[in-house]
C-alpha positions in Angstrom: 104.2 120.6 111.7 107.9 121.3 111.6 109.1 124.6 110.3 110.1 124.6 106.6 113.9 124.7 106.2 115.1 128.1 105.3 117.7 128.3 102.6 119.7 131.0 104.3 120.3 131.9 107.9 119.9 135.4 109.1 122.8 136.7 111.1 122.4 139.7 113.3 125.3 142.0 114.6 124.9 144.8 117.0 126.9 147.8 115.9 126.9 151.5 116.2 125.1 153.6 113.6 125.5 157.2 112.7 122.7 159.6 113.4 122.3 160.6 109.8 121.9 157.0 108.5 119.6 155.9 111.4 116.3 156.0 109.4 117.6 154.7 106.1 119.9 151.9 107.2 118.3 148.8 108.8 119.8 147.7 112.1 120.1 144.1 111.0 121.3 143.5 107.5 120.0 140.3 106.0 122.3 137.3 105.2 125.5 139.3 105.2 127.5 137.2 107.7 129.1 133.9 107.4 128.9 131.1 109.9 132.6 131.7 111.0 133.2 134.0 113.9 135.6 136.8 113.8 138.8 136.3 115.9 138.3 139.5 117.9 135.9 139.4 120.9 132.3 140.6 120.4 131.2 143.7 122.4 128.5 146.2 122.0 129.7 149.7 121.2 126.9 151.8 122.6 125.1 151.7 125.9 121.8 152.0 124.1 122.2 151.2 120.4 118.5 150.6 119.9 117.2 154.1 120.5 116.3 154.6 116.8 113.9 151.6 116.6 110.2 152.5 115.9 108.8 151.0 119.2 105.7 153.2 119.3 104.7 152.2 115.7 105.4 148.5 116.3 103.2 148.5 119.4 100.2 149.8 117.6 100.9 147.7 114.5 100.9 144.5 116.7 97.7 145.6 118.5 95.9 146.1 115.2 96.9 142.7 113.9 96.0 140.9 117.1 92.7 142.6 117.5 91.6 142.0 113.9 92.5 138.3 114.1 91.3 137.1 117.5 87.6 137.6 118.0 86.7 134.6 120.2 88.1 132.9 123.3 90.7 130.2 122.7 92.9 128.5 125.2 96.7 128.0 124.9 96.2 124.4 123.8 93.8 125.6 121.1 96.3 128.2 119.9 98.9 125.5 119.7 96.7 123.4 117.4 98.2 122.5 114.1 95.6 124.2 112.0 95.6 127.5 113.9 99.4 127.4 114.0 99.6 127.2 110.2 96.8 129.6 109.5 97.2 132.2 112.2 100.4 131.9 114.4 103.0 131.2 111.7 101.9 134.0 109.3 102.1 136.5 112.2 105.5 135.2 113.2 106.8 135.5 109.6 105.4 139.0 109.2 106.9 140.3 112.4 110.2 138.5 112.2 110.8 139.8 108.7 110.9 143.3 110.1 114.4 142.6 111.4 113.6 144.6 114.6 114.7 143.4 118.0 112.1 145.5 119.7 109.3 143.3 118.4 109.5 141.0 121.4 109.2 144.0 123.8 106.3 145.4 121.8 104.5 142.0 121.9 104.9 141.8 125.7 103.7 145.4 126.1 100.6 144.5 124.2 100.2 141.5 126.4 100.3 143.7 129.5 97.6 145.9 128.0 95.4 143.0 127.1 95.7 141.6 130.6 94.9 145.0 132.0 91.7 145.1 129.9 90.9 141.6 130.9 91.2 142.4 134.6 88.3 144.8 134.4 86.0 141.9 133.3 84.4 139.3 135.6 85.0 136.5 133.1 88.6 135.3 132.8 87.8 133.3 129.7 87.3 136.3 127.3 88.9 137.5 124.1 91.4 139.8 125.9 92.9 136.8 127.6 93.3 135.0 124.3 94.9 138.0 122.7 97.4 138.3 125.6 98.2 134.6 125.3 98.7 134.9 121.5 101.1 137.8 122.1 103.2 135.7 124.5 103.1 132.7 122.1 104.3 134.8 119.1 107.0 136.5 121.2 108.3 133.0 122.2 108.4 131.9 118.5 110.2 135.0 117.4 112.8 134.7 120.1 113.3 131.1 119.1 113.9 132.1 115.5 116.4 134.7 116.5 118.2 132.0 118.5 118.2 129.6 115.6 119.4 132.1 113.0 122.2 133.6 115.2 124.6 131.1 116.8 127.7 131.4 118.9 128.6 134.4 121.0 127.2 136.8 118.5 123.9 135.1 118.7 124.0 135.2 122.5 124.7 138.9 122.3 121.7 139.4 120.0 119.4 137.6 122.3 120.7 139.6 125.2 119.9 142.9 123.4 116.4 141.6 122.7 115.7 140.7 126.4 117.7 143.3 128.5 118.1 146.3 126.2 116.0 149.2 127.5 113.0 150.3 125.5 110.4 153.0 126.0 106.8 152.7 125.0 106.8 156.2 123.4 110.2 155.7 121.7 110.2 157.6 118.3 106.6 158.6 118.7 105.4 161.8 117.1 106.3 164.9 119.0 102.7 165.9 119.7 102.0 162.4 121.1 105.0 162.7 123.4 103.8 166.1 124.6 100.3 164.9 125.2 101.5 161.9 127.2 104.2 164.0 128.9 106.7 161.3 128.1 110.5 161.9 128.0 113.4 159.8 126.8 114.9 159.7 130.3 117.0 156.6 131.1 114.9 155.6 134.1 111.9 155.4 131.8 113.2 152.5 129.8 112.3 148.9 130.6 113.7 145.7 129.2 111.6 143.0 127.7 112.6 140.6 130.4 111.2 142.8 133.1 107.9 143.3 131.2 107.7 139.5 130.9 108.1 139.2 134.7 105.5 141.9 135.3 103.0 140.1 133.1 103.9 136.7 134.5 104.7 135.3 131.0 105.8 132.0 132.2 105.6 130.3 128.8 108.0 132.9 127.4 110.4 132.9 130.4 110.6 129.1 130.4 111.5 128.9 126.7 115.0 127.6 125.9 116.1 130.8 124.2 115.1 133.0 127.1 116.7 130.6 129.7 119.9 130.7 127.7 120.2 134.4 128.2 119.0 134.2 131.8 121.6 131.6 132.6 124.3 133.7 130.9 123.3 136.8 132.9 123.2 134.7 136.1 126.7 133.3 135.5 128.1 136.7 134.5 128.9 135.8 130.9 126.6 138.6 129.8 127.1 141.9 131.6 125.2 145.2 131.3 124.1 148.2 133.3 120.3 147.9 133.9 117.9 150.7 134.1 116.7 151.4 137.7 113.6 152.9 139.2 115.5 155.0 141.7 119.1 155.1 142.8 120.3 156.0 146.3 123.9 156.5 145.2 123.7 157.1 141.4 126.9 156.7 139.4 126.2 156.7 135.7 129.4 158.2 134.5 130.3 154.9 132.8 127.5 152.8 131.5 128.4 149.2 130.9 127.0 148.2 127.5 125.5 144.8 126.8 128.5 142.7 126.1 130.2 139.3 126.7 132.6 139.2 129.6 136.0 137.7 129.2 137.8 137.3 132.6 141.2 136.9 130.9 141.1 140.4 129.5 139.3 142.0 132.4 141.1 143.9 135.1 142.1 141.9 138.2 140.1 144.1 140.6 136.8 144.4 138.7 134.2 146.0 141.0 131.4 145.2 138.5 131.7 141.5 139.3 130.1 142.3 142.7 126.7 142.8 141.0 126.7 139.5 139.1 123.6 137.6 140.2 125.5 134.4 141.1 128.0 136.4 143.1 125.2 138.5 144.7 123.4 135.3 145.7 126.5 134.0 147.5 127.2 137.3 149.2 123.5 137.7 150.3 123.5 134.3 151.7 126.7 135.0 153.6 125.3 138.3 154.9 122.1 136.7 156.1 124.1 134.0 157.9 126.0 136.8 159.7 122.8 138.5 160.6 121.2 135.3 161.9 124.2 134.6 164.1 124.3 138.1 165.5 120.5 137.9 166.1 120.6 134.6 168.0 123.6 135.7 170.0 122.1 139.0 171.0 118.6 137.5 171.9 120.3 134.9 174.0 121.8 137.5 176.4 119.0 140.1 176.0 119.1 142.7 178.7 117.0 145.8 178.5 118.9 147.6 181.2 122.1 148.2 179.2 123.5 148.5 175.7 126.0 145.7 175.2 128.6 145.6 172.5 126.8 142.6 170.9 123.6 144.6 170.7 125.5 147.4 169.1 127.0 145.1 166.5 123.6 143.6 165.7 121.9 147.0 165.5 124.4 148.4 163.1 124.7 145.3 160.9 120.9 144.9 160.8 120.5 148.5 159.8 122.9 148.0 156.9 121.1 144.8 155.9 117.7 146.6 156.0 119.2 149.4 153.9 120.3 146.9 151.3 116.7 145.5 151.2 115.2 149.0 150.8 117.6 149.7 148.0 116.6 146.4 146.3 112.9 147.5 146.4 113.9 150.9 144.8 116.0 149.2 142.1 113.2 147.5 140.2 110.1 148.5 142.1 107.8 146.6 144.4 106.1 144.7 141.6 109.3 142.9 140.6 110.7 142.6 144.2 107.5 141.0 145.4 107.8 138.2 142.9 110.8 136.8 144.9 110.2 133.8 147.1 111.5 135.3 150.3 110.6 139.0 149.7 107.7 138.9 152.3 110.1 137.5 154.9 112.7 140.2 154.3 110.0 142.9 154.4 108.5 141.5 157.6 111.8 141.4 159.4 112.7 144.9 158.2 109.4 146.1 159.7 110.1 144.2 163.0 113.6 145.7 163.2 112.5 149.2 162.6 109.9 148.8 165.4 112.6 147.5 167.7 114.9 150.4 166.8 112.3 153.0 167.3 111.3 151.7 170.7 114.9 151.3 171.8 115.8 154.8 170.8 112.7 156.2 172.6 113.6 154.3 175.8 117.2 155.5 175.6 116.1 159.1 175.1 113.5 159.1 177.9 115.6 156.9 180.2 112.6 154.6 180.8 113.0 150.8 181.0 109.6 149.9 179.7 110.1 151.0 176.1 113.4 149.1 176.0 111.8 145.9 177.2 109.0 146.3 174.7 111.7 146.8 172.0 113.2 143.4 172.9 109.8 141.8 172.9 109.1 143.1 169.4 112.5 141.9 168.2 111.7 138.4 169.4 108.9 138.3 166.8 111.6 138.2 164.1 112.6 134.6 164.9 109.7 133.0 163.0 110.8 135.0 160.0 114.6 134.6 160.0 114.8 130.9 160.6 112.6 129.8 157.6 114.3 132.4 155.4 117.5 130.4 155.4 115.6 127.4 154.1 114.2 129.6 151.3 117.7 130.5 150.3 119.1 127.0 150.3 116.1 125.3 148.6 114.8 128.1 146.4 114.3 125.6 143.5 112.2 123.2 145.6 108.6 122.8 144.4 107.3 123.1 147.9 108.8 126.5 148.5 107.7 127.7 145.0 104.1 126.7 145.7 104.2 127.9 149.3 104.3 131.6 148.2 101.1 131.2 146.1 99.4 129.2 148.8 100.2 131.8 151.4 98.7 134.5 149.2 95.5 132.6 148.8 95.3 131.8 152.5 95.8 135.4 153.4 93.1 136.7 151.1 90.6 134.0 152.2 91.3 134.6 155.9 90.9 138.3 155.5 87.5 137.8 153.8 86.4 135.4 156.6 87.4 137.8 159.3 85.5 140.6 157.6 82.4 138.4 157.2 82.5 137.0 160.8 82.9 140.5 162.2 79.1 140.7 162.0 78.7 137.8 164.5 81.0 139.6 166.9 78.9 142.8 166.8 75.7 140.8 167.3 77.0 139.0 170.3 78.4 142.2 171.8 75.0 144.0 171.4 73.1 140.9 172.8 75.4 140.7 175.8 74.9 144.4 176.7 78.4 144.7 178.1 78.4 141.5 180.2 81.4 140.2 178.2 84.2 142.1 176.7 85.0 142.1 172.9 88.3 140.3 173.5 86.7 137.5 175.4 84.0 137.0 172.8 86.7 137.0 170.1 88.6 134.4 171.9 85.6 132.1 172.1 84.9 132.6 168.4 88.5 131.8 167.5 88.4 128.6 169.6 85.2 127.5 167.8 86.7 128.5 164.4 89.7 126.1 164.8 87.7 123.5 166.7 89.7 123.9 169.9 87.1 124.6 172.6 83.3 124.8 172.9 83.1 127.3 175.7 81.4 129.9 173.5 78.6 127.5 172.7 78.1 126.5 176.4 77.9 130.2 177.5 75.9 131.4 174.6 72.7 131.4 176.7 74.2 134.3 178.7 73.7 136.5 175.6 70.1 135.4 174.8 68.3 132.2 175.6 67.5 131.6 171.9 69.4 134.0 169.7 72.8 133.5 171.5 73.0 129.7 170.8 71.6 130.2 167.3 74.4 132.7 166.5 77.2 130.5 168.0 76.0 127.3 166.2 75.6 129.1 162.9 79.1 130.5 163.3 80.6 127.1 164.1 79.0 125.6 161.0 80.2 128.4 158.7 83.7 128.8 160.3 84.7 125.3 161.3 83.1 123.4 158.5 82.4 125.5 155.4 85.4 127.8 155.7 88.0 125.1 156.3 86.5 123.0 153.5 86.8 125.9 151.1 90.3 126.7 152.3 91.6 123.1 151.8 90.0 122.9 148.3 91.4 126.2 147.3 94.9 125.4 148.5 94.8 122.0 146.8 93.8 123.5 143.6 96.6 126.0 143.8 99.2 123.4 144.5 98.0 121.1 141.7 98.1 123.9 139.2 101.7 124.7 140.2 102.7 121.1 140.1 101.2 120.6 136.6 103.5 123.4 135.4 106.4 122.9 137.8 109.2 123.6 135.3 107.8 126.9 134.1 107.2 128.0 137.7 110.8 127.2 138.8 112.3 128.9 135.7 110.0 131.9 136.2 111.4 132.3 139.8 114.9 131.9 138.4 114.3 134.7 135.9 113.0 136.9 138.7 116.0 136.2 140.9 118.4 136.9 138.0 116.8 140.2 137.0 116.7 141.3 140.6 120.3 140.3 141.1 121.7 142.7 138.4 122.1 146.1 140.2 123.0 149.5 138.9 122.9 151.4 142.2 126.4 152.1 143.5 125.3 151.2 147.1 125.2 147.5 146.3 129.0 147.5 145.8 129.4 148.1 149.6 128.7 145.2 151.9 126.8 145.8 155.1 127.6 147.6 157.3 129.9 149.6 155.0 126.8 150.7 152.9 125.9 152.9 155.8 129.2 154.7 155.6 128.8 155.0 151.8 125.3 156.5 152.3 126.7 159.1 154.8 129.8 160.1 152.8 129.0 159.6 149.1 125.5 161.1 148.9 126.6 164.6 150.1 129.7 164.2 147.9 127.5 163.7 144.8 126.4 167.3 145.0 130.0 168.6 145.4 132.3 166.6 143.1 132.0 166.3 139.3 130.7 163.0 137.8 134.2 162.0 136.8 135.8 162.5 140.2 132.8 161.0 141.9 133.2 157.9 139.8 136.9 157.7 140.6 136.3 158.1 144.4 133.6 155.4 144.2 135.7 152.9 142.3 138.7 153.5 144.7 136.5 153.0 147.8 134.9 149.8 146.5 138.2 148.3 145.5 139.7 149.2 148.9 136.9 147.9 151.0 136.4 144.7 148.9 140.0 144.0 148.0 140.2 140.4 149.4 136.8 139.6 148.0 137.7 140.9 144.5 140.9 138.9 144.5 139.0 135.7 145.4 136.4 136.4 142.7 139.1 137.0 140.1 141.0 133.8 141.0 137.9 131.6 141.1 136.6 132.9 137.7 139.9 132.4 136.0 140.7 129.0 137.4 137.5 127.3 138.5 134.3 128.8 137.1 135.8 129.8 133.7 138.0 127.0 132.5 137.3 127.8 128.8 137.4 131.5 129.1 139.7 131.9 126.2 137.1 130.3 123.9 134.0 132.5 124.0 132.2 130.4 121.4 132.3 127.4 123.7 131.0 129.3 126.6 128.2 130.9 124.6 127.0 127.8 122.9 127.4 125.3 125.7 127.0 127.1 129.1 128.0 125.3 132.2 125.0 123.9 133.9 124.4 124.9 137.5 125.3 122.3 140.1 127.3 120.2 137.6 130.3 118.3 139.0 133.6 119.7 137.8 135.2 116.2 137.5 133.3 113.0 136.5 133.1 110.1 138.8 135.2 107.0 138.3 132.4 105.1 136.7 131.6 107.9 134.3 135.2 108.6 133.4 136.1 105.0 132.4 132.7 104.1 131.0 132.3 101.0 133.1 128.6 100.6 132.3 126.5 98.6 129.9 125.0 101.8 128.4 128.1 103.7 127.5 127.5 103.2 123.8 124.4 105.3 123.9 126.4 108.5 124.7 129.4 107.5 122.7 127.5 107.3 119.4 126.6 110.9 119.7 130.0 112.1 121.0 132.0 110.8 118.0 131.2 112.9 115.0 130.1 110.9 111.9 132.3 111.0 108.7 131.4 112.9 105.6 130.2 109.8 103.8 127.6 109.0 106.5 126.4 112.7 106.5 126.0 112.6 102.7 124.0 109.4 102.9 121.8 110.8 105.7 121.2 114.1 103.9 120.2 112.3 100.6 116.5 112.1 101.6 116.1 115.6 103.2 113.9 116.8 100.4 111.7 113.7 100.6 111.2 114.3 104.3 110.2 117.9 103.7 107.7 116.8 101.0 106.2 114.1 103.2 105.5 116.7 105.9 104.1 119.2 103.4 101.8 116.6 101.9 99.7 116.5 105.0 98.7 120.2 104.4 98.5 120.2 100.6 96.3 117.1 100.2 93.0 119.0 100.5 94.1 121.7 98.1 95.3 119.2 95.5 92.1 117.1 95.7 90.0 120.2 95.1 92.2 121.1 92.1 91.6 117.5 90.8 87.9 117.9 91.2 87.9 121.2 89.3 90.0 119.5 86.6 87.4 116.7 86.2 84.6 119.3 86.1 86.5 121.2 83.3 86.9 118.0 81.3 83.2 117.2 81.4 82.2 120.8 80.4 84.8 122.1 77.9 82.8 125.3 77.2 82.6 126.3 80.8 86.3 125.5 81.3 87.2 127.6 78.3 85.1 130.5 79.6 86.7 130.2 83.0 90.1 130.1 81.5 89.3 133.2 79.5 87.9 135.1 82.4 91.0 134.4 84.6 93.5 135.0 81.9 96.7 136.5 83.3 97.8 139.8 81.7 101.1 139.7 79.9 103.8 142.2 79.3 104.0 145.3 81.4 100.5 144.6 82.9 101.5 141.3 84.3 102.1 141.6 88.1 105.1 139.9 89.6 104.1 136.7 91.4 106.2 134.7 94.0 107.7 131.5 92.8 105.5 129.4 95.1 102.4 130.9 93.6 103.6 130.3 90.1 104.3 126.7 90.9 100.9 126.2 92.4 99.2 127.8 89.4 101.1 125.7 86.9 100.4 122.5 88.8 96.7 123.3 89.0 96.4 124.1 85.3 98.6 121.2 84.0 96.4 118.7 82.1 96.2 115.2 83.4 95.9 112.0 81.5 92.5 110.3 82.0 92.3 106.6 82.7 91.4 104.1 79.9 89.2 102.0 82.1 86.7 102.7 84.8 88.5 100.5 87.3 92.0 101.8 86.4 94.6 102.1 89.2 95.8 105.4 87.8 93.5 107.7 89.8 92.1 110.8 88.2 94.3 113.8 88.9 97.1 111.8 90.3 99.7 113.9 88.5 98.2 117.1 89.8 98.0 115.8 93.4 101.6 114.7 93.5 102.9 117.7 91.7 101.1 119.9 94.2 102.9 118.2 97.0 106.3 118.6 95.5 106.4 122.4 95.4 110.0 123.1 96.5 113.5 122.1 95.4 112.1 120.1 92.4 112.2 120.6 88.6 108.6 120.7 87.5 109.1 119.5 83.9 111.1 116.6 85.1 108.4 115.6 87.7 105.6 116.0 85.1 107.4 113.6 82.6 108.0 111.0 85.3 104.4 111.2 86.5 103.1 110.7 83.0 105.4 107.7 82.5 104.2 106.4 85.9 100.5 106.5 84.7 101.4 104.8 81.5 103.3 102.0 83.2 100.4 101.6 85.7 97.9 101.3 82.9 100.1 98.7 81.0 100.5 96.6 84.2 96.7 96.5 84.6 96.1 95.4 81.0 98.8 92.7 81.4 97.2 91.4 84.6 93.9 91.2 82.8 95.4 89.2 79.9 97.1 86.8 82.4 93.8 85.9 84.1 92.1 85.3 80.8 89.8 88.3 80.6 91.0 89.7 77.3 87.7 88.7 75.6 85.7 90.9 77.9 87.4 94.1 76.7 85.5 96.2 74.1 86.8 96.2 70.6 87.4 99.9 70.7 89.4 99.6 74.0 91.5 96.8 72.5 92.3 98.8 69.4 93.2 101.8 71.6 95.5 99.6 73.7 97.2 98.3 70.6 97.7 101.8 69.3 99.2 102.9 72.7 101.5 99.9 72.7 102.6 100.6 69.2 103.3 104.3 70.0 105.4 103.6 73.0 107.1 100.5 71.6 105.7 98.1 74.2 104.2 94.6 73.5 102.6 94.0 76.8 104.4 90.8 77.8 106.1 89.9 81.1 109.5 90.4 79.6 108.5 93.8 78.3 107.4 94.6 81.8 110.8 93.8 83.2 112.5 95.9 80.5 110.2 98.8 81.2 111.1 98.6 84.8 114.8 98.7 84.0 114.3 101.6 81.7 112.4 103.6 84.3 
């Protein structure tokens, strides 16, 4: 059911608050802002303007509500059911959204993480904890959507950005004794944004929502900038924290070193760095020579060390949990391990003067080719469904293979003990691997050398289990994983995009230096951090970054001002309608001149309609709302009609019930909401009974229709019209009876009653009177 239209839209503005008024002034005033934007740009004034929000209290409030409501297992489709949506989900959304607290989304995702943690200790996945975690994600998605609907333009984008990337702490504003017990501090590196918690809990429904993707795209493009909280910095520079704000390239400095940490820029730079690494690797391995250190090997070794340092700093930035969610993270980690092995052996051979370690180092480095070559495809086709599913399939394959090797190790020990040293363990393992993959049957042929009966029995049993059962299970498992990802392909791709965006925003100063200059920064700036003051360290860092990246910063500034930001002067346009990735800058000839038979389909929406058409379209808005609400009020109004009929049949009981439920008056009467008063008045309003048993005027018709029309309607006017409708319906029925010649069959008392009714209302009951009554109505 569509959401009921709200009469006023809630606008939210992030502003600085004094310390004294923190606990008495709400962060977000209600309905104080117009729909027109201020001419000045919108920026956040504080690096962390949400430190006064009651995060600790909200976390436990949400947990209590979710635990008390959800007591059985329900799937996501069942939680989306219309009845549960109206009775459970929407009341919770209304309650939490009315708190005007942007930390609610973070608190919901934290509760989801806790419910998933509790669920992980149980063998059954379909349990109540999983349902509670899913409900938390669903409510967080609905609340974020409401914030997006009630806050439009650049100010709304800024509000959503604060909700998703502002740093919160689970023990924020907790009692002091609780903080002491948990040994929690308000340190900056303790805070986590809601976006990172959603990635850790794999909240794909939340991350794939339109509101969340709007912020993710804005961060990826660099329209929203901020300084993230990091797990550990190699070169920390927090002298100037960039608040969550909207970036305007026209007013920004020409050499802006912060544009080097924009995810889109980082993506291009990382791709360029990897291409340079791949070219140096192939060129060096082509002329590999263990007897000497060539200049090409030196260039590769230095550049690869700087690239590995950048990878290591990325892991420290957000932790291994977030880094491992990237598609090519296992490839980078594998090549880093291969390079470190090569470097260690090469240094050992150079120190000892031996040729063998140097040759082994080159052999180890040759193992990096299967890692580097596919990594380029992962970069260029990161949104392809095959590469998205390949990561999950590789994880399942690795786990199942490890379990198979562990189980089949028993066969190897049995054959070794039966052979009594006649065959080495390596030879037996080779035979078993050949049988496992169906390559060779030598192990079965020579199994009699272990034992005339037990040897063949073990080999045949192993061939059945390994070649038949294991491969069947492996294919079925991978097929199930792939089909699951394909069924939710959009959410999977958007989840990876969110991971890549969050990982691309860096706060460590070492990411401003491109390899191999980050090695120089590590050697010079880390000792300087302990000598210079924070202010002078920041100045030296900014000067070094601008000097080393001068051509790159100039290119970024020109491209953003002329190409990527054509509407930079109009922030509202950029915030409401962000440029889609991969969209052509200029339309093709056919699109520009509309030489197509379907051009009117787009044109009818591009030309705004006039006010007269809008007024005509909006004339039946209330009727549409009432038609939707009628589907949920029908059962209630029918029960009210049955109660009314029961009260008419038993007046004494009805009077007693009315007396027992009398509403107190004066000072004792409690204040009731308008919707409750409308429902009570509609339920207690007397209805006119039909004059005949087969009357078209159904009993309780006035109460039913009046119960449906509960908003934006004058009750007295509706009641009068419904009474007139019943009278007209009864008159039409009597006139039809007269026309077919059944007047004699009416009882004398009913005929007298009809004549009195006609005399009272001034109607004679003819066809002409029917036409006049219709015109009067």
